[in-house]
C-alpha positions in Angstrom: -17.5 -7.1 -6.4 -15.5 -10.1 -5.3 -12.2 -8.5 -4.0 -13.6 -5.5 -2.0 -16.1 -7.5 0.2 -13.5 -10.1 0.7 -11.2 -7.2 1.9 -13.7 -5.9 4.1 -14.3 -8.9 5.7 -10.6 -9.7 6.3 -10.7 -6.3 7.9 -13.6 -7.3 10.2 -11.8 -10.5 11.3 -8.5 -8.6 12.2 -10.4 -5.9 14.2 -12.8 -8.3 16.4 -11.0 -11.9 16.4 -7.6 -10.2 17.1 -7.3 -6.7 18.0 -10.4 -4.9 19.9 -10.8 -7.4 22.3 -7.1 -7.0 23.3 -7.5 -3.4 23.3 -5.2 -2.7 20.4 -5.8 -0.1 17.9 -5.3 0.9 14.4 -4.4 4.2 12.6 -6.9 6.3 11.0 -10.6 6.4 11.1 -10.8 2.6 12.2 -8.5 3.8 15.4 -10.8 6.8 16.3 -13.9 4.6 15.8 -12.3 1.9 18.2 -11.6 4.9 21.1 -14.8 6.1 20.3 -16.6 3.1 20.5 -14.6 2.3 23.8 -15.1 5.3 25.6 -19.2 5.6 24.4 -20.3 1.8 24.2 -21.7 2.3 20.8 -21.4 -0.5 18.5 -18.2 -0.4 16.6 -19.8 -0.9 13.1 -22.0 1.5 13.2 -19.4 4.1 14.0 -17.0 2.7 11.3 -19.6 3.7 8.3 -20.8 7.0 10.4 -17.3 8.1 10.5 -16.4 7.4 6.9 -19.7 8.5 5.4 -18.1 12.0 5.0 -15.2 11.1 3.0 -17.8 8.9 1.0 -19.1 12.3 -0.1 -15.7 14.1 -0.4 -14.4 11.1 -2.4 -17.4 11.2 -4.8 -16.7 15.2 -5.5 -12.7 14.8 -5.3 -12.0 11.6 -7.1 -14.9 9.9 -8.9 -18.2 8.0 -9.1 -16.8 4.5 -9.1 -14.5 5.2 -6.2 -17.0 6.4 -3.8 -19.5 3.8 -4.4 -16.8 1.0 -4.2 -15.8 2.6 -0.6 -19.5 2.8 0.4 -19.8 -1.1 -0.5 -16.6 -1.7 1.4 -17.6 0.3 4.5 -21.0 -0.9 4.6 -19.5 -4.9 4.5 -16.8 -3.7 7.1 -20.0 -2.6 9.4 -21.8 -5.5 8.9 -18.8 -7.9 9.3 -17.5 -6.3 12.6 -21.2 -6.8 14.1 -21.4 -10.6 12.9 -17.8 -11.4 14.6 -18.2 -9.2 17.7 -19.5 -12.4 19.7 -16.9 -14.6 18.1 -14.5 -15.5 20.8 -10.8 -14.0 20.9 -8.4 -16.4 19.1 -5.4 -15.7 21.3 -4.6 -13.3 24.4 -1.1 -13.2 23.5 -0.7 -9.4 23.0 2.0 -9.9 20.2 0.3 -12.8 18.5 -2.7 -10.4 18.2 -0.8 -7.5 17.1 1.0 -9.5 14.2 -2.3 -11.3 12.9 -4.4 -8.7 13.2 -2.2 -6.2 11.3 -1.8 -8.8 8.9 -5.5 -9.1 8.6 -5.8 -5.6 7.9 -3.0 -5.0 5.8 -4.3 -7.8 3.3 -7.6 -6.6 3.7 -7.3 -2.6 3.3 -4.6 -3.5 0.3 -7.4 -5.4 -1.6 -9.7 -2.7 -1.5 -7.4 -0.4 -2.4 -5.9 -2.5 -5.1 -9.6 -2.8 -6.8 -10.4 1.0 -6.6 -11.8 1.7 -3.2 -10.8 2.7 0.4 -12.0 1.7 3.9 -10.3 4.6 5.7 -11.1 8.2 5.4 -7.5 9.2 6.6 -6.0 10.0 3.2 -8.7 11.9 1.8 -8.8 14.0 4.8 -4.9 14.5 4.6 -5.6 15.8 0.9 -7.8 18.3 2.0 -5.4 19.3 4.9 -2.3 19.5 2.3 -4.4 22.1 0.1 -5.0 24.5 3.4 -1.1 23.7 4.8 2.6 23.6 3.8 2.6 19.8 4.7 2.4 16.7 2.3 -0.3 14.0 2.2 2.3 11.9 3.9 3.1 13.9 6.6 -0.5 14.5 7.6 -1.1 11.2 7.5 1.8 10.5 9.9 0.9 13.5 12.1 -2.8 11.8 12.5 -1.8 8.6 13.3 0.9 9.3 15.5 -2.0 11.4 17.7 -4.5 8.7 17.4 -1.8 5.9 18.4 -0.7 8.0 21.3 -4.3 8.3 22.5 -4.6 4.9 22.7 -1.7 4.9 25.6 -4.1 7.5 27.7 -7.4 5.1 27.1 -5.8 1.6 27.1 -2.3 1.8 28.4 1.0 2.5 27.1 1.6 -0.8 26.7 -1.2 -1.3 24.6 -0.4 1.8 22.7 3.2 0.4 21.8 1.5 -2.9 20.7 -1.0 -0.9 18.5 2.0 0.5 16.9 3.6 -2.7 16.0 0.3 -3.9 14.3 0.0 -0.4 12.6 3.3 -0.9 11.2 3.0 -4.6 10.1 -0.5 -3.2 8.4 1.3 -0.4 6.5 3.9 -2.6 5.2 1.2 -5.3 4.3 -1.0 -3.1 2.3 2.1 -2.2 0.2 2.9 -5.8 -0.6 -0.7 -6.7 -1.3 -1.3 -3.5 -3.6 2.4 -4.0 -5.4 2.4 -7.9 -5.3 5.3 -9.9 -3.9 6.7 -9.9 -7.9 7.4 -6.3 -8.2 8.5 -5.1 -11.3 11.4 -2.7 -11.8 11.9 -0.1 -14.8 15.6 0.2 -15.6 17.3 3.2 -17.7 20.7 3.0 -19.2 22.7 5.5 -20.8 26.1 3.9 -22.5 27.6 4.6 -26.0 27.7 0.7 -25.9 23.8 0.5 -25.8 23.9 -2.1 -28.4 26.1 -4.6 -26.7 24.1 -4.2 -23.5 20.8 -4.1 -25.2 21.3 -7.5 -26.9 23.2 -9.2 -23.7 19.7 -8.2 -21.7 17.6 -9.6 -24.4 19.5 -12.9 -25.0 20.3 -13.8 -21.1 17.3 -12.3 -19.5 14.7 -12.7 -22.0 13.6 -9.1 -22.0 12.8 -7.0 -24.9 14.3 -3.4 -24.5 13.7 -0.2 -26.4 16.1 2.4 -27.3 15.1 6.0 -27.0 16.7 9.1 -28.3 18.5 11.5 -25.7 20.4 14.6 -25.4 23.0 15.7 -23.0 22.1 19.2 -21.4 25.6 19.9 -20.6 27.6 18.7 -23.6 24.5 18.8 -26.4 25.5 15.3 -27.4 23.1 12.9 -28.7 22.8 9.8 -26.3 20.9 6.4 -26.8 19.1 5.5 -23.6 17.9 1.9 -23.0 15.0 1.2 -21.4 13.5 -2.2 -20.2 11.6 -3.9 -17.1 12.4 -6.8 -15.1 11.6 -8.1 -11.6 13.4 -7.6 -8.9 15.1 -11.4 -8.6 16.6 -10.0 -12.4 18.3 -6.6 -11.0 21.4 -8.3 -9.9 22.0 -9.6 -13.3 21.1 -6.5 -15.2 23.9 -4.5 -12.9 26.5 -7.6 -14.0 25.6 -7.1 -17.5 26.0 -3.4 -17.7 29.2 -3.6 -15.6 30.6 -6.3 -17.7 29.9 -4.0 -21.2 30.4 -0.1 -19.6 31.5 0.4 -16.3 30.9 3.9 -16.9 27.4 3.7 -17.9 24.5 5.3 -16.4 22.1 3.1 -14.4 18.9 3.9 -12.9 16.6 1.3 -11.6 13.1 2.2 -9.9 10.0 0.1 -8.5 6.8 0.2 -10.7 3.7 -1.0 -9.6 1.7 -2.1 -12.9 2.9 -3.2 -16.2 0.7 -4.4 -19.1 1.2 -4.9 -22.6 4.3 -5.2 -25.0 6.8 -7.9 -24.5 7.0 -7.6 -20.6 6.3 -11.3 -20.6 10.0 -12.8 -20.9 10.4 -15.3 -23.9 12.3 -18.5 -23.4 15.8 -18.2 -22.9 18.5 -21.4 -23.1 
């Protein structure tokens, strides 16, 4: 109830204070709405709500009631916010600054809404439907749609605006990831080694992280193996690699990104 409206307002600021007055667009339904508004003079806020309405209905059936209602609330607040900010003068005429700060506002805003269970753009829902009827992945469908939308900006606003739109879209895309995952991104660590006790104790003592020993079996040799599992921050990744290399140079080590960690002993104990 707090972060979804905040995210929608940030997107409205990015659109009306930076992007739209400078003829810079975003990808997805937002980009289609900007182009349509420019060509028809229909209020952008109305188009954003209308174009996203079908995806609210699809989301209700495909994903769930909470997602759909959160999405509807975000879209309505976005439409109202765009209408309210429309008379506000643009903050900068510099196209690069407008692209960067507009993209940042969009990225943080959309990321907040997604992180709290909603959506402001029906492109991914549309991509899921296309994915079921085509051999392309959801990511490939989204990319194709946005290439088409951003390319269309070249015919409507000029190719320089299309290139600035691409910059804004890329910044927004990366900012969404950071907003959803957080700056303090966690990493899962899997280690297979005959020196599992020494490695586990070193991680516990030198990083203050809890470790779990799992039972594994080699598919080729049939030998029983101990697998070490732990969760660290990305700042601790280099230290974990050093610990493993010091204890067993031939150990198998896999590190992957994870978005959310709850419970257990992830909060590290004090170390001296």
